[in-house]
C-alpha positions in Angstrom: 17.5 -6.2 -12.7 13.9 -5.6 -13.4 11.2 -4.9 -10.9 8.2 -7.1 -10.1 5.4 -5.3 -11.7 4.3 -8.6 -13.4 4.3 -10.4 -10.0 1.9 -7.7 -8.7 -0.3 -8.0 -11.9 -0.4 -11.8 -11.5 -1.1 -11.7 -7.9 -4.1 -9.3 -8.3 -5.3 -11.5 -11.3 -5.1 -14.7 -9.2 -7.3 -13.1 -6.5 -9.9 -12.0 -9.1 -9.8 -15.6 -10.7 -10.5 -17.0 -7.1 -13.6 -14.6 -7.0 -12.3 -12.6 -4.1 -10.6 -9.3 -3.4 -6.9 -9.1 -2.7 -5.8 -8.1 0.9 -3.1 -5.4 0.8 -1.4 -4.6 4.0 0.5 -1.3 4.8 3.3 -1.1 7.4 5.9 1.7 7.7 9.7 0.8 7.4 11.8 1.2 10.6 8.7 0.7 12.9 9.3 -0.3 15.6 12.8 -0.9 14.5 14.2 -1.7 11.0 14.5 -5.4 12.0 11.1 -5.4 13.7 9.5 -3.8 10.7 10.8 -6.5 8.5 9.4 -9.1 10.7 6.0 -7.3 10.9 5.9 -7.6 7.1 6.6 -11.2 7.2 3.9 -11.6 10.0 1.1 -10.0 7.9 2.0 -12.1 4.9 1.9 -15.2 7.0 -1.4 -14.2 8.2 -2.7 -13.9 4.7 -1.8 -10.6 3.0 -1.4 -10.9 -0.8 0.5 -7.6 -1.3 2.5 -5.3 1.0 2.9 -1.6 1.0 6.0 -0.3 2.8 5.7 3.2 4.0 8.7 5.5 3.6 8.4 7.5 6.9 7.9 11.2 6.4 8.0 14.1 8.9 4.9 15.9 7.3 2.6 13.3 5.8 -0.5 14.8 4.2 -2.5 11.5 3.9 -1.6 9.7 7.0 -3.7 10.1 10.2 -2.4 10.1 13.9 -1.8 6.4 14.2 0.6 6.1 11.2 2.2 9.5 12.1 3.0 8.1 15.4 4.7 5.1 13.9 6.6 7.3 11.4 7.8 9.5 14.2 9.3 6.3 16.0 10.9 5.3 12.8 12.4 8.7 12.1 13.6 9.0 15.7 15.2 5.6 15.2 17.2 7.1 12.2 15.4 5.3 9.4 16.8 6.0 6.0 15.9 5.1 2.3 18.5 2.4 2.5 16.6 0.8 5.3 13.3 1.0 3.2 15.2 -0.8 0.4 16.5 -3.4 2.8 12.9 -4.0 4.1 11.6 -4.5 0.6 14.5 -6.8 -0.2 14.3 -9.0 2.8 10.5 -9.2 2.9 10.4 -10.2 -0.9 13.2 -12.7 -0.5 11.5 -14.4 2.4 8.0 -14.5 1.0 7.9 -14.0 -2.8 5.0 -11.6 -2.3 4.8 -8.4 -4.3 6.1 -5.4 -2.2 5.5 -1.8 -3.1 6.8 1.4 -1.4 4.2 4.1 -0.5 6.0 7.5 -0.4 5.5 11.1 -0.8 7.4 12.8 -3.7 10.0 14.9 -1.9 12.2 12.1 -0.6 12.4 10.5 -4.0 13.1 13.9 -5.7 16.0 14.5 -3.2 17.3 11.0 -3.6 17.1 11.0 -7.5 14.5 9.3 -9.5 16.9 7.1 -11.5 18.7 6.0 -8.2 15.5 5.3 -6.4 13.8 3.4 -9.2 17.0 1.3 -9.9 17.5 0.5 -6.2 13.8 -0.5 -5.8 14.0 -2.8 -8.8 17.2 -4.4 -7.6 15.5 -5.0 -4.2 12.7 -7.0 -5.8 10.2 -4.1 -5.4 7.0 -4.2 -7.4 6.4 -0.5 -7.6 5.4 2.7 -5.8 2.3 4.4 -4.6 2.8 8.2 -4.9 -0.1 9.9 -3.2 1.0 13.6 -3.8 2.7 13.4 -7.2 0.3 15.1 -9.8 -0.1 13.0 -12.9 0.8 16.0 -15.1 4.3 16.2 -13.3 4.9 12.4 -13.4 6.5 11.8 -16.7 10.0 11.6 -15.4 9.1 9.2 -12.6 7.0 7.0 -15.1 9.8 6.8 -17.7 12.2 5.3 -15.1 9.6 3.2 -13.3 8.7 1.6 -16.7 12.4 1.1 -17.5 12.9 -0.7 -14.3 9.6 -2.7 -14.4 7.8 -0.9 -11.5 4.2 -0.2 -11.2 3.1 3.5 -10.7 0.1 3.6 -8.5 -1.9 6.8 -8.3 -4.5 7.8 -5.7 -8.0 8.9 -6.7 -10.5 10.3 -4.3 -14.3 10.9 -4.1 -13.7 14.5 -5.1 -12.0 13.5 -8.5 -14.2 14.3 -11.4 -14.7 11.6 -14.1 -12.4 13.3 -16.6 -9.7 13.6 -14.1 -10.2 10.0 -13.1 -9.6 9.1 -16.8 -6.4 11.2 -16.9 -5.0 9.5 -13.7 -5.9 6.0 -14.5 -4.5 6.2 -18.1 -1.1 7.2 -16.6 -1.1 4.5 -13.8 -0.1 0.9 -13.6 -0.5 -2.1 -11.3 -3.7 -0.9 -9.7 -5.6 2.3 -8.7 -5.6 3.3 -5.0 -9.1 4.6 -4.4 -9.2 6.6 -1.1 -12.6 5.8 0.4 -13.3 9.2 1.7 -11.9 12.7 1.9 -9.6 13.0 4.8 -6.6 11.1 6.4 -6.0 7.5 7.0 -7.4 5.8 10.2 -9.8 3.1 11.3 -13.5 4.2 11.0 -16.9 2.7 12.0 -18.0 2.7 8.4 -16.4 2.8 5.0 -19.6 3.8 3.2 -21.2 4.3 -0.1 -18.8 6.9 -1.2 -16.2 4.3 -1.7 -18.4 2.1 -3.9 -19.4 5.0 -6.1 -15.7 6.0 -6.6 -14.8 2.4 -7.6 -17.6 2.2 -10.1 -16.6 5.6 -11.7 -13.0 4.6 -11.7 -13.7 1.2 -13.3 -15.5 3.0 -16.1 -12.1 4.6 -17.0 -9.7 1.6 -16.8 -9.0 -2.1 -16.7 -6.6 -1.8 -13.8 -7.8 -3.3 -10.6 -9.3 -0.7 -8.2 -8.2 -1.3 -4.5 -9.9 0.7 -1.7 -8.0 2.1 1.3 -8.7 4.5 4.3 -10.9 3.2 7.1 -10.9 -0.6 6.9 -10.0 -2.1 10.2 -11.9 -5.4 10.7 -13.2 -8.5 8.8 -16.8 -7.1 8.3 -15.5 -4.0 6.8 -13.0 -6.0 4.6 -15.9 -8.1 3.4 -18.0 -5.0 2.7 -15.3 -3.4 0.6 -14.4 -6.7 -1.1 -18.0 -6.8 -2.4 -17.2 -4.1 -4.8 -13.5 -3.6 -5.0 -10.6 -5.6 -6.4 -8.4 -5.1 -3.3 -8.8 -4.1 0.3 -6.0 -1.9 1.7 -5.5 -1.8 5.5 -2.7 0.1 7.3 -3.8 2.0 10.4 -5.3 -1.1 12.0 -2.0 -3.1 11.6 0.0 -0.1 12.9 -2.3 0.3 15.9 -2.0 -3.4 16.7 1.7 -3.0 16.9 1.5 0.2 18.9 -0.9 -1.3 21.5 1.1 -4.4 22.1 3.2 -4.7 25.2 6.2 -5.9 23.3 7.4 -6.8 19.9 6.6 -10.5 20.0 3.0 -9.6 20.9 2.8 -7.0 18.2 4.0 -9.6 15.6 1.3 -12.1 16.8 -1.3 -9.4 16.7 -0.7 -8.3 13.1 -0.5 -11.9 12.1 -3.9 -12.6 13.7 -5.4 -9.4 12.3 -4.1 -10.4 8.8 -5.8 -13.8 9.1 -9.2 -12.3 10.1 -9.0 -9.7 7.3 -8.0 -12.4 4.8 -11.2 -14.4 5.8 -13.2 -11.1 5.3 -12.0 -10.5 1.8 -13.0 -14.1 0.9 -16.7 -13.3 2.1 -17.1 -10.2 0.0 
């Protein structure tokens, strides 16, 4: 079975044709439980998310700030495994038809086996992977298997990336480019800032791929700001925080659905 890179491409193209940015939501698998995590993904999609990234919980995340680390810890203590990540992708995709990616550090894939991971992700209906710590120059094996199985390979660029480096990264990627809006870890911030717009412009000069911005967006006003210059707005910590702050799972699901609705309105005003 082939993965859903084409579904991802058409979804992002449809948002562009509608003259708006796509809303991309991030939630970790296994949080607050595996079943609860699947319901949370369905809730953000019901609220208006166009694309969802499923985080593969990691004990030493280099990009993720304290909110997502807290959720990852809960998932890991609950015994989440790669099989649970695949189940989350499968059930979310089958229930919604929305493109679902996995965001993961390289080490778990390396241990699991690249061929096994890509084959299982494609079979689950996944659209691709975001790989924040896989250097492009070491990515040939991954890209070979991802392409074979119809999966997007999304690389992360940062404000520190020089133009020549941006060109190398974007030439190797597919699906979209994940532009980290600032140097640092994930988390909600008061302002996303001009750094992100500069990075998007420099990245666009190297590629026709959509450029989607993450790190820091937490409300409709920020979503609208980023949507004014990016092809997609990526929101993670704000959804996770809404789940963490809720008194129970039902309230958490209602909170993330409501937040997705606000953000979906925001990206339409950008």
